[in-house]
A tleap script that builds the chain and sets N, CA, C and O, in Angstrom:
source leaprc.protein.ff14SB
mol = sequence {
  NGLN ALA GLN PHE ILE MET GLU LYS TYR GLY
  ILE PRO GLN ILE SER THR GLY ASP MET LEU
  ARG ALA ALA VAL LYS ALA GLY THR PRO LEU
  GLY GLN GLU ALA LYS LYS VAL MET ASP ALA
  GLY GLN LEU VAL SER ASP GLU LEU ILE ILE
  GLY LEU VAL LYS GLU ARG ILE THR GLN ASP
  ASP CYS ALA LYS GLY PHE LEU LEU ASP GLY
  PHE PRO ARG THR ILE PRO GLN ALA ASP ALA
  MET VAL ALA ASN GLY ILE HIE VAL ASP HIE
  VAL ILE GLU ILE ASP VAL PRO ASP GLU GLU
  ILE VAL LYS ARG MET SER GLY ARG ARG VAL
  HIE CPRO
}
set mol.1.N position { -59.907 -194.752 -95.417 }
set mol.1.CA position { -60.760 -193.818 -94.732 }
set mol.1.C position { -59.974 -192.574 -94.326 }
set mol.1.O position { -60.469 -191.456 -94.467 }
set mol.2.N position { -58.756 -192.760 -93.824 }
set mol.2.CA position { -57.937 -191.615 -93.423 }
set mol.2.C position { -57.637 -190.741 -94.632 }
set mol.2.O position { -57.661 -189.514 -94.536 }
set mol.3.N position { -57.354 -191.370 -95.769 }
set mol.3.CA position { -57.051 -190.614 -96.993 }
set mol.3.C position { -58.243 -189.744 -97.380 }
set mol.3.O position { -58.066 -188.585 -97.757 }
set mol.4.N position { -59.443 -190.285 -97.290 }
set mol.4.CA position { -60.655 -189.537 -97.617 }
set mol.4.C position { -60.803 -188.320 -96.705 }
set mol.4.O position { -61.080 -187.218 -97.178 }
set mol.5.N position { -60.619 -188.516 -95.411 }
set mol.5.CA position { -60.744 -187.421 -94.438 }
set mol.5.C position { -59.687 -186.352 -94.695 }
set mol.5.O position { -59.981 -185.158 -94.652 }
set mol.6.N position { -58.461 -186.784 -94.963 }
set mol.6.CA position { -57.376 -185.835 -95.234 }
set mol.6.C position { -57.703 -184.965 -96.442 }
set mol.6.O position { -57.543 -183.745 -96.402 }
set mol.7.N position { -58.161 -185.601 -97.511 }
set mol.7.CA position { -58.466 -184.866 -98.736 }
set mol.7.C position { -59.677 -183.961 -98.556 }
set mol.7.O position { -59.666 -182.816 -99.008 }
set mol.8.N position { -60.712 -184.457 -97.906 }
set mol.8.CA position { -61.935 -183.674 -97.724 }
set mol.8.C position { -61.691 -182.411 -96.910 }
set mol.8.O position { -62.224 -181.349 -97.233 }
set mol.9.N position { -60.886 -182.521 -95.853 }
set mol.9.CA position { -60.686 -181.389 -94.954 }
set mol.9.C position { -59.335 -180.692 -95.118 }
set mol.9.O position { -59.081 -179.681 -94.463 }
set mol.10.N position { -58.481 -181.212 -95.969 }
set mol.10.CA position { -57.182 -180.589 -96.201 }
set mol.10.C position { -56.296 -180.585 -94.967 }
set mol.10.O position { -55.620 -179.599 -94.673 }
set mol.11.N position { -56.307 -181.701 -94.249 }
set mol.11.CA position { -55.517 -181.810 -93.019 }
set mol.11.C position { -54.552 -182.990 -93.135 }
set mol.11.O position { -54.816 -183.932 -93.882 }
set mol.12.N position { -53.434 -182.947 -92.401 }
set mol.12.CA position { -52.482 -184.058 -92.467 }
set mol.12.C position { -52.861 -185.215 -91.548 }
set mol.12.O position { -53.520 -185.030 -90.525 }
set mol.13.N position { -52.432 -186.401 -91.937 }
set mol.13.CA position { -52.558 -187.585 -91.094 }
set mol.13.C position { -51.260 -187.705 -90.306 }
set mol.13.O position { -50.172 -187.665 -90.881 }
set mol.14.N position { -51.376 -187.848 -89.011 }
set mol.14.CA position { -50.199 -187.947 -88.155 }
set mol.14.C position { -50.222 -189.296 -87.454 }
set mol.14.O position { -51.105 -189.579 -86.645 }
set mol.15.N position { -49.235 -190.122 -87.779 }
set mol.15.CA position { -49.099 -191.404 -87.076 }
set mol.15.C position { -47.824 -191.340 -86.257 }
set mol.15.O position { -46.846 -190.715 -86.666 }
set mol.16.N position { -47.835 -191.982 -85.108 }
set mol.16.CA position { -46.667 -191.906 -84.231 }
set mol.16.C position { -45.443 -192.534 -84.886 }
set mol.16.O position { -44.330 -192.038 -84.709 }
set mol.17.N position { -45.627 -193.606 -85.633 }
set mol.17.CA position { -44.495 -194.243 -86.308 }
set mol.17.C position { -43.841 -193.316 -87.311 }
set mol.17.O position { -42.619 -193.167 -87.329 }
set mol.18.N position { -44.673 -192.681 -88.162 }
set mol.18.CA position { -44.142 -191.737 -89.151 }
set mol.18.C position { -43.463 -190.563 -88.461 }
set mol.18.O position { -42.406 -190.098 -88.887 }
set mol.19.N position { -44.088 -190.094 -87.389 }
set mol.19.CA position { -43.555 -188.955 -86.644 }
set mol.19.C position { -42.191 -189.292 -86.040 }
set mol.19.O position { -41.261 -188.489 -86.107 }
set mol.20.N position { -42.079 -190.464 -85.461 }
set mol.20.CA position { -40.806 -190.903 -84.879 }
set mol.20.C position { -39.717 -190.985 -85.943 }
set mol.20.O position { -38.611 -190.482 -85.750 }
set mol.21.N position { -40.038 -191.625 -87.071 }
set mol.21.CA position { -39.048 -191.760 -88.145 }
set mol.21.C position { -38.614 -190.397 -88.665 }
set mol.21.O position { -37.428 -190.179 -88.914 }
set mol.22.N position { -39.565 -189.474 -88.832 }
set mol.22.CA position { -39.238 -188.136 -89.335 }
set mol.22.C position { -38.364 -187.377 -88.345 }
set mol.22.O position { -37.410 -186.713 -88.749 }
set mol.23.N position { -38.676 -187.466 -87.061 }
set mol.23.CA position { -37.900 -186.752 -86.040 }
set mol.23.C position { -36.482 -187.306 -85.949 }
set mol.23.O position { -35.525 -186.548 -85.795 }
set mol.24.N position { -36.348 -188.628 -86.046 }
set mol.24.CA position { -35.019 -189.250 -86.009 }
set mol.24.C position { -34.226 -188.819 -87.238 }
set mol.24.O position { -33.057 -188.445 -87.133 }
set mol.25.N position { -34.870 -188.874 -88.405 }
set mol.25.CA position { -34.201 -188.499 -89.656 }
set mol.25.C position { -33.771 -187.038 -89.639 }
set mol.25.O position { -32.685 -186.698 -90.111 }
set mol.26.N position { -34.632 -186.167 -89.088 }
set mol.26.CA position { -34.327 -184.732 -89.035 }
set mol.26.C position { -33.297 -184.409 -87.957 }
set mol.26.O position { -32.702 -183.331 -87.965 }
set mol.27.N position { -33.088 -185.336 -87.039 }
set mol.27.CA position { -32.105 -185.109 -85.982 }
set mol.27.C position { -32.527 -184.088 -84.947 }
set mol.27.O position { -31.684 -183.442 -84.324 }
set mol.28.N position { -33.847 -183.938 -84.757 }
set mol.28.CA position { -34.334 -182.999 -83.742 }
set mol.28.C position { -33.933 -183.512 -82.359 }
set mol.28.O position { -33.633 -184.696 -82.206 }
set mol.29.N position { -33.925 -182.636 -81.349 }
set mol.29.CA position { -33.588 -183.114 -80.004 }
set mol.29.C position { -34.469 -184.287 -79.556 }
set mol.29.O position { -33.968 -185.263 -78.999 }
set mol.30.N position { -35.773 -184.189 -79.798 }
set mol.30.CA position { -36.660 -185.297 -79.429 }
set mol.30.C position { -36.378 -186.527 -80.289 }
set mol.30.O position { -36.456 -187.658 -79.810 }
set mol.31.N position { -36.050 -186.301 -81.552 }
set mol.31.CA position { -35.710 -187.403 -82.446 }
set mol.31.C position { -34.454 -188.127 -81.996 }
set mol.31.O position { -34.384 -189.354 -82.054 }
set mol.32.N position { -33.462 -187.366 -81.549 }
set mol.32.CA position { -32.220 -187.967 -81.054 }
set mol.32.C position { -32.483 -188.781 -79.786 }
set mol.32.O position { -31.924 -189.861 -79.596 }
set mol.33.N position { -33.336 -188.243 -78.935 }
set mol.33.CA position { -33.688 -188.953 -77.699 }
set mol.33.C position { -34.430 -190.254 -78.027 }
set mol.33.O position { -34.161 -191.300 -77.438 }
set mol.34.N position { -35.371 -190.168 -78.978 }
set mol.34.CA position { -36.127 -191.354 -79.387 }
set mol.34.C position { -35.200 -192.397 -80.002 }
set mol.34.O position { -35.359 -193.593 -79.756 }
set mol.35.N position { -34.243 -191.954 -80.791 }
set mol.35.CA position { -33.297 -192.878 -81.432 }
set mol.35.C position { -32.507 -193.661 -80.389 }
set mol.35.O position { -32.304 -194.866 -80.535 }
set mol.36.N position { -32.066 -192.981 -79.345 }
set mol.36.CA position { -31.317 -193.662 -78.275 }
set mol.36.C position { -32.165 -194.764 -77.642 }
set mol.36.O position { -31.690 -195.874 -77.402 }
set mol.37.N position { -33.415 -194.438 -77.380 }
set mol.37.CA position { -34.325 -195.405 -76.755 }
set mol.37.C position { -34.561 -196.595 -77.685 }
set mol.37.O position { -34.487 -197.747 -77.257 }
set mol.38.N position { -34.844 -196.312 -78.961 }
set mol.38.CA position { -35.123 -197.385 -79.921 }
set mol.38.C position { -33.881 -198.229 -80.181 }
set mol.38.O position { -33.973 -199.451 -80.299 }
set mol.39.N position { -32.718 -197.582 -80.273 }
set mol.39.CA position { -31.472 -198.328 -80.486 }
set mol.39.C position { -31.179 -199.272 -79.326 }
set mol.39.O position { -30.528 -200.302 -79.502 }
set mol.40.N position { -31.659 -198.916 -78.147 }
set mol.40.CA position { -31.477 -199.772 -76.966 }
set mol.40.C position { -32.539 -200.873 -76.906 }
set mol.40.O position { -32.549 -201.685 -75.981 }
set mol.41.N position { -33.433 -200.893 -77.905 }
set mol.41.CA position { -34.464 -201.923 -77.958 }
set mol.41.C position { -35.613 -201.699 -77.001 }
set mol.41.O position { -36.349 -202.630 -76.674 }
set mol.42.N position { -35.770 -200.454 -76.547 }
set mol.42.CA position { -36.834 -200.143 -75.596 }
set mol.42.C position { -37.985 -199.431 -76.300 }
set mol.42.O position { -37.847 -198.960 -77.429 }
set mol.43.N position { -39.118 -199.364 -75.614 }
set mol.43.CA position { -40.274 -198.636 -76.138 }
set mol.43.C position { -40.134 -197.158 -75.824 }
set mol.43.O position { -39.677 -196.780 -74.746 }
set mol.44.N position { -40.528 -196.333 -76.768 }
set mol.44.CA position { -40.497 -194.888 -76.565 }
set mol.44.C position { -41.596 -194.526 -75.571 }
set mol.44.O position { -42.730 -194.989 -75.702 }
set mol.45.N position { -41.269 -193.711 -74.591 }
set mol.45.CA position { -42.214 -193.361 -73.524 }
set mol.45.C position { -43.357 -192.495 -74.043 }
set mol.45.O position { -43.236 -191.813 -75.061 }
set mol.46.N position { -44.473 -192.544 -73.311 }
set mol.46.CA position { -45.605 -191.675 -73.637 }
set mol.46.C position { -45.181 -190.215 -73.595 }
set mol.46.O position { -45.611 -189.415 -74.426 }
set mol.47.N position { -44.340 -189.867 -72.631 }
set mol.47.CA position { -43.883 -188.482 -72.490 }
set mol.47.C position { -43.164 -188.013 -73.756 }
set mol.47.O position { -43.386 -186.895 -74.219 }
set mol.48.N position { -42.317 -188.854 -74.305 }
set mol.48.CA position { -41.587 -188.506 -75.519 }
set mol.48.C position { -42.529 -188.414 -76.713 }
set mol.48.O position { -42.408 -187.506 -77.535 }
set mol.49.N position { -43.464 -189.350 -76.810 }
set mol.49.CA position { -44.443 -189.319 -77.904 }
set mol.49.C position { -45.284 -188.050 -77.822 }
set mol.49.O position { -45.520 -187.397 -78.838 }
set mol.50.N position { -45.736 -187.697 -76.623 }
set mol.50.CA position { -46.530 -186.476 -76.451 }
set mol.50.C position { -45.711 -185.266 -76.888 }
set mol.50.O position { -46.237 -184.366 -77.544 }
set mol.51.N position { -44.439 -185.236 -76.533 }
set mol.51.CA position { -43.568 -184.144 -76.967 }
set mol.51.C position { -43.490 -184.055 -78.478 }
set mol.51.O position { -43.524 -182.960 -79.040 }
set mol.52.N position { -43.387 -185.201 -79.140 }
set mol.52.CA position { -43.347 -185.217 -80.601 }
set mol.52.C position { -44.670 -184.749 -81.200 }
set mol.52.O position { -44.684 -184.017 -82.189 }
set mol.53.N position { -45.785 -185.175 -80.596 }
set mol.53.CA position { -47.102 -184.735 -81.079 }
set mol.53.C position { -47.223 -183.221 -80.941 }
set mol.53.O position { -47.647 -182.538 -81.874 }
set mol.54.N position { -46.849 -182.701 -79.771 }
set mol.54.CA position { -46.921 -181.245 -79.555 }
set mol.54.C position { -46.078 -180.502 -80.583 }
set mol.54.O position { -46.503 -179.483 -81.127 }
set mol.55.N position { -44.886 -181.016 -80.845 }
set mol.55.CA position { -43.985 -180.409 -81.824 }
set mol.55.C position { -44.599 -180.458 -83.221 }
set mol.55.O position { -44.554 -179.476 -83.962 }
set mol.56.N position { -45.171 -181.608 -83.571 }
set mol.56.CA position { -45.714 -181.811 -84.918 }
set mol.56.C position { -46.940 -180.946 -85.190 }
set mol.56.O position { -47.067 -180.386 -86.279 }
set mol.57.N position { -47.842 -180.827 -84.221 }
set mol.57.CA position { -49.092 -180.102 -84.489 }
set mol.57.C position { -48.908 -178.590 -84.523 }
set mol.57.O position { -49.849 -177.864 -84.846 }
set mol.58.N position { -47.715 -178.102 -84.197 }
set mol.58.CA position { -47.452 -176.664 -84.327 }
set mol.58.C position { -47.017 -176.298 -85.741 }
set mol.58.O position { -46.883 -175.115 -86.056 }
set mol.59.N position { -46.796 -177.288 -86.594 }
set mol.59.CA position { -46.363 -177.017 -87.962 }
set mol.59.C position { -47.522 -176.449 -88.777 }
set mol.59.O position { -48.691 -176.708 -88.492 }
set mol.60.N position { -47.168 -175.670 -89.796 }
set mol.60.CA position { -48.151 -174.933 -90.588 }
set mol.60.C position { -49.261 -175.799 -91.181 }
set mol.60.O position { -50.411 -175.365 -91.251 }
set mol.61.N position { -48.930 -177.025 -91.610 }
set mol.61.CA position { -49.949 -177.847 -92.255 }
set mol.61.C position { -51.029 -178.334 -91.290 }
set mol.61.O position { -52.030 -178.909 -91.716 }
set mol.62.N position { -50.828 -178.106 -89.996 }
set mol.62.CA position { -51.820 -178.506 -88.989 }
set mol.62.C position { -52.718 -177.340 -88.564 }
set mol.62.O position { -53.549 -177.494 -87.669 }
set mol.63.N position { -52.556 -176.186 -89.196 }
set mol.63.CA position { -53.307 -174.993 -88.791 }
set mol.63.C position { -54.821 -175.206 -88.850 }
set mol.63.O position { -55.551 -174.679 -88.011 }
set mol.64.N position { -55.301 -175.976 -89.839 }
set mol.64.CA position { -56.740 -176.217 -89.984 }
set mol.64.C position { -57.188 -177.492 -89.282 }
set mol.64.O position { -58.369 -177.839 -89.300 }
set mol.65.N position { -56.242 -178.181 -88.667 }
set mol.65.CA position { -56.566 -179.422 -87.982 }
set mol.65.C position { -55.624 -180.533 -88.390 }
set mol.65.O position { -54.726 -180.337 -89.208 }
set mol.66.N position { -55.837 -181.690 -87.818 }
set mol.66.CA position { -54.981 -182.837 -88.093 }
set mol.66.C position { -55.723 -184.105 -87.714 }
set mol.66.O position { -56.680 -184.078 -86.940 }
set mol.67.N position { -55.267 -185.207 -88.269 }
set mol.67.CA position { -55.855 -186.513 -88.001 }
set mol.67.C position { -54.801 -187.365 -87.309 }
set mol.67.O position { -53.817 -187.769 -87.928 }
set mol.68.N position { -55.008 -187.639 -86.025 }
set mol.68.CA position { -54.101 -188.516 -85.286 }
set mol.68.C position { -54.508 -189.951 -85.595 }
set mol.68.O position { -55.638 -190.356 -85.323 }
set mol.69.N position { -53.597 -190.706 -86.156 }
set mol.69.CA position { -53.884 -192.074 -86.575 }
set mol.69.C position { -53.286 -193.055 -85.572 }
set mol.69.O position { -52.065 -193.169 -85.462 }
set mol.70.N position { -54.144 -193.763 -84.842 }
set mol.70.CA position { -53.681 -194.771 -83.898 }
set mol.70.C position { -53.134 -194.212 -82.601 }
set mol.70.O position { -52.387 -194.890 -81.895 }
set mol.71.N position { -53.493 -193.004 -82.288 }
set mol.71.CA position { -53.020 -192.372 -81.051 }
set mol.71.C position { -54.082 -191.404 -80.574 }
set mol.71.O position { -54.647 -190.683 -81.396 }
set mol.72.N position { -54.379 -191.352 -79.301 }
set mol.72.CA position { -53.818 -192.147 -78.213 }
set mol.72.C position { -54.389 -193.563 -78.215 }
set mol.72.O position { -55.507 -193.803 -78.672 }
set mol.73.N position { -53.596 -194.485 -77.696 }
set mol.73.CA position { -54.012 -195.888 -77.610 }
set mol.73.C position { -54.458 -196.267 -76.200 }
set mol.73.O position { -55.139 -197.275 -76.012 }
set mol.74.N position { -54.076 -195.464 -75.216 }
set mol.74.CA position { -54.390 -195.799 -73.818 }
set mol.74.C position { -54.960 -194.581 -73.103 }
set mol.74.O position { -54.800 -193.450 -73.562 }
set mol.75.N position { -55.625 -194.820 -71.978 }
set mol.75.CA position { -56.150 -193.728 -71.155 }
set mol.75.C position { -55.011 -192.824 -70.675 }
set mol.75.O position { -55.154 -191.603 -70.739 }
set mol.76.N position { -53.881 -193.373 -70.194 }
set mol.76.CA position { -52.782 -192.486 -69.781 }
set mol.76.C position { -52.279 -191.588 -70.923 }
set mol.76.O position { -51.914 -190.437 -70.683 }
set mol.77.N position { -52.257 -192.102 -72.153 }
set mol.77.CA position { -51.848 -191.266 -73.284 }
set mol.77.C position { -52.865 -190.150 -73.521 }
set mol.77.O position { -52.486 -189.009 -73.788 }
set mol.78.N position { -54.148 -190.475 -73.424 }
set mol.78.CA position { -55.192 -189.459 -73.593 }
set mol.78.C position { -55.105 -188.418 -72.483 }
set mol.78.O position { -55.231 -187.221 -72.739 }
set mol.79.N position { -54.891 -188.876 -71.249 }
set mol.79.CA position { -54.742 -187.947 -70.127 }
set mol.79.C position { -53.526 -187.045 -70.319 }
set mol.79.O position { -53.580 -185.855 -70.008 }
set mol.80.N position { -52.429 -187.608 -70.833 }
set mol.80.CA position { -51.219 -186.817 -71.072 }
set mol.80.C position { -51.457 -185.769 -72.149 }
set mol.80.O position { -50.912 -184.668 -72.073 }
set mol.81.N position { -52.266 -186.099 -73.150 }
set mol.81.CA position { -52.603 -185.110 -74.178 }
set mol.81.C position { -53.316 -183.924 -73.540 }
set mol.81.O position { -52.961 -182.771 -73.787 }
set mol.82.N position { -54.315 -184.209 -72.726 }
set mol.82.CA position { -55.079 -183.150 -72.058 }
set mol.82.C position { -54.161 -182.324 -71.167 }
set mol.82.O position { -54.216 -181.094 -71.187 }
set mol.83.N position { -53.318 -182.992 -70.386 }
set mol.83.CA position { -52.403 -182.299 -69.471 }
set mol.83.C position { -51.416 -181.408 -70.216 }
set mol.83.O position { -50.913 -180.430 -69.661 }
set mol.84.N position { -51.137 -181.750 -71.485 }
set mol.84.CA position { -50.192 -180.970 -72.280 }
set mol.84.C position { -50.879 -179.987 -73.222 }
set mol.84.O position { -50.245 -179.425 -74.115 }
set mol.85.N position { -52.173 -179.784 -73.018 }
set mol.85.CA position { -52.892 -178.781 -73.802 }
set mol.85.C position { -53.215 -179.192 -75.223 }
set mol.85.O position { -53.480 -178.335 -76.066 }
set mol.86.N position { -53.198 -180.481 -75.508 }
set mol.86.CA position { -53.567 -180.970 -76.840 }
set mol.86.C position { -55.045 -181.328 -76.781 }
set mol.86.O position { -55.429 -182.327 -76.173 }
set mol.87.N position { -55.865 -180.505 -77.416 }
set mol.87.CA position { -57.312 -180.683 -77.339 }
set mol.87.C position { -57.840 -181.345 -78.605 }
set mol.87.O position { -57.399 -181.034 -79.712 }
set mol.88.N position { -58.776 -182.248 -78.434 }
set mol.88.CA position { -59.378 -182.979 -79.536 }
set mol.88.C position { -60.827 -182.538 -79.664 }
set mol.88.O position { -61.583 -182.553 -78.692 }
set mol.89.N position { -61.207 -182.144 -80.881 }
set mol.89.CA position { -62.580 -181.706 -81.121 }
set mol.89.C position { -63.505 -182.867 -81.482 }
set mol.89.O position { -64.668 -182.890 -81.078 }
set mol.90.N position { -62.989 -183.820 -82.235 }
set mol.90.CA position { -63.809 -184.940 -82.697 }
set mol.90.C position { -62.989 -186.222 -82.660 }
set mol.90.O position { -61.770 -186.200 -82.830 }
set mol.91.N position { -63.672 -187.331 -82.438 }
set mol.91.CA position { -63.035 -188.645 -82.466 }
set mol.91.C position { -63.820 -189.519 -83.431 }
set mol.91.O position { -65.048 -189.576 -83.382 }
set mol.92.N position { -63.094 -190.195 -84.305 }
set mol.92.CA position { -63.715 -191.134 -85.234 }
set mol.92.C position { -63.098 -192.497 -84.959 }
set mol.92.O position { -61.880 -192.662 -85.029 }
set mol.93.N position { -63.934 -193.459 -84.649 }
set mol.93.CA position { -63.438 -194.825 -84.457 }
set mol.93.C position { -63.900 -195.661 -85.632 }
set mol.93.O position { -65.094 -195.750 -85.917 }
set mol.94.N position { -62.954 -196.264 -86.302 }
set mol.94.CA position { -63.276 -197.149 -87.412 }
set mol.94.C position { -63.056 -198.572 -86.914 }
set mol.94.O position { -61.926 -198.987 -86.658 }
set mol.95.N position { -64.147 -199.307 -86.783 }
set mol.95.CA position { -64.102 -200.662 -86.237 }
set mol.95.C position { -64.082 -201.662 -87.387 }
set mol.95.O position { -65.041 -201.766 -88.151 }
set mol.96.N position { -62.991 -202.385 -87.498 }
set mol.96.CA position { -62.837 -203.379 -88.555 }
set mol.96.C position { -62.712 -204.754 -87.898 }
set mol.96.O position { -61.905 -204.935 -86.986 }
set mol.97.N position { -63.503 -205.720 -88.356 }
set mol.97.CA position { -63.409 -207.066 -87.776 }
set mol.97.C position { -61.993 -207.639 -87.919 }
set mol.97.O position { -61.305 -207.380 -88.906 }
set mol.98.N position { -61.573 -208.418 -86.919 }
set mol.98.CA position { -60.233 -209.014 -86.931 }
set mol.98.C position { -59.970 -209.805 -88.210 }
set mol.98.O position { -58.870 -209.750 -88.759 }
set mol.99.N position { -60.968 -210.534 -88.681 }
set mol.99.CA position { -60.792 -211.342 -89.891 }
set mol.99.C position { -60.426 -210.461 -91.082 }
set mol.99.O position { -59.593 -210.839 -91.906 }
set mol.100.N position { -61.046 -209.294 -91.170 }
set mol.100.CA position { -60.767 -208.377 -92.274 }
set mol.100.C position { -59.356 -207.810 -92.163 }
set mol.100.O position { -58.668 -207.655 -93.172 }
set mol.101.N position { -58.926 -207.503 -90.956 }
set mol.101.CA position { -57.569 -206.982 -90.751 }
set mol.101.C position { -56.543 -208.024 -91.181 }
set mol.101.O position { -55.575 -207.698 -91.868 }
set mol.102.N position { -56.753 -209.281 -90.780 }
set mol.102.CA position { -55.834 -210.357 -91.166 }
set mol.102.C position { -55.808 -210.491 -92.685 }
set mol.102.O position { -54.742 -210.638 -93.284 }
set mol.103.N position { -56.979 -210.440 -93.300 }
set mol.103.CA position { -57.080 -210.548 -94.759 }
set mol.103.C position { -56.301 -209.415 -95.433 }
set mol.103.O position { -55.551 -209.656 -96.380 }
set mol.104.N position { -56.475 -208.190 -94.953 }
set mol.104.CA position { -55.784 -207.039 -95.546 }
set mol.104.C position { -54.275 -207.131 -95.346 }
set mol.104.O position { -53.502 -206.880 -96.270 }
set mol.105.N position { -53.865 -207.491 -94.141 }
set mol.105.CA position { -52.430 -207.547 -93.852 }
set mol.105.C position { -51.744 -208.695 -94.587 }
set mol.105.O position { -50.579 -208.570 -94.964 }
set mol.106.N position { -52.435 -209.801 -94.795 }
set mol.106.CA position { -51.811 -210.926 -95.491 }
set mol.106.C position { -51.605 -210.614 -96.968 }
set mol.106.O position { -50.828 -211.289 -97.644 }
set mol.107.N position { -52.291 -209.603 -97.469 }
set mol.107.CA position { -52.126 -209.189 -98.860 }
set mol.107.C position { -51.037 -208.156 -99.059 }
set mol.107.O position { -50.723 -207.803 -100.196 }
set mol.108.N position { -50.448 -207.661 -97.968 }
set mol.108.CA position { -49.397 -206.645 -98.072 }
set mol.108.C position { -48.074 -207.287 -98.438 }
set mol.108.O position { -47.786 -208.425 -98.067 }
set mol.109.N position { -47.286 -206.536 -99.167 }
set mol.109.CA position { -45.937 -206.997 -99.475 }
set mol.109.C position { -45.022 -206.623 -98.327 }
set mol.109.O position { -45.173 -205.568 -97.711 }
set mol.110.N position { -44.085 -207.488 -98.049 }
set mol.110.CA position { -43.154 -207.264 -96.947 }
set mol.110.C position { -41.744 -207.207 -97.507 }
set mol.110.O position { -41.341 -208.059 -98.299 }
set mol.111.N position { -40.995 -206.188 -97.083 }
set mol.111.CA position { -39.598 -206.066 -97.504 }
set mol.111.C position { -38.765 -207.063 -96.709 }
set mol.111.O position { -38.816 -207.070 -95.479 }
set mol.112.N position { -37.992 -207.911 -97.403 }
set mol.112.CA position { -37.224 -208.944 -96.682 }
set mol.112.C position { -36.147 -208.377 -95.775 }
set mol.112.O position { -35.434 -209.134 -95.116 }
savepdb mol mol.pdb
quit
C-alpha cells in the first residue's frame, strides 16, 4: 500500500528505522547521537526521533509531501510533532488482522 501511495503521488516513504540507519551511516550529528544510544542498548528518545524527522522532511524529495510509515506511534510523539511544527494534512490507517500479519511475517526470509 505504501508503494502505491509513493508512486501515485511521487513522495518518499519515511520510516524511523530507515531514517536512523541512514543518519548513523551518514555520520550526522543526530546520527552520531542515535548511535551512542543504540550502542548502549537503549531506546532512541522521541526527541531524537523528532529531530531526525524534522531533518529528513527538509530534503528536496519531500517538497511535494511525504509518507511517514509507522510514526507517530504514541500521543506524546504526535504532540511532539505538533510542538516542532511538523504538520500532517492526511492520515491513512491500514488495519490488518493479526493473523494476516503473522502469516506475512512467517513468509519473510531472515538473515542469520
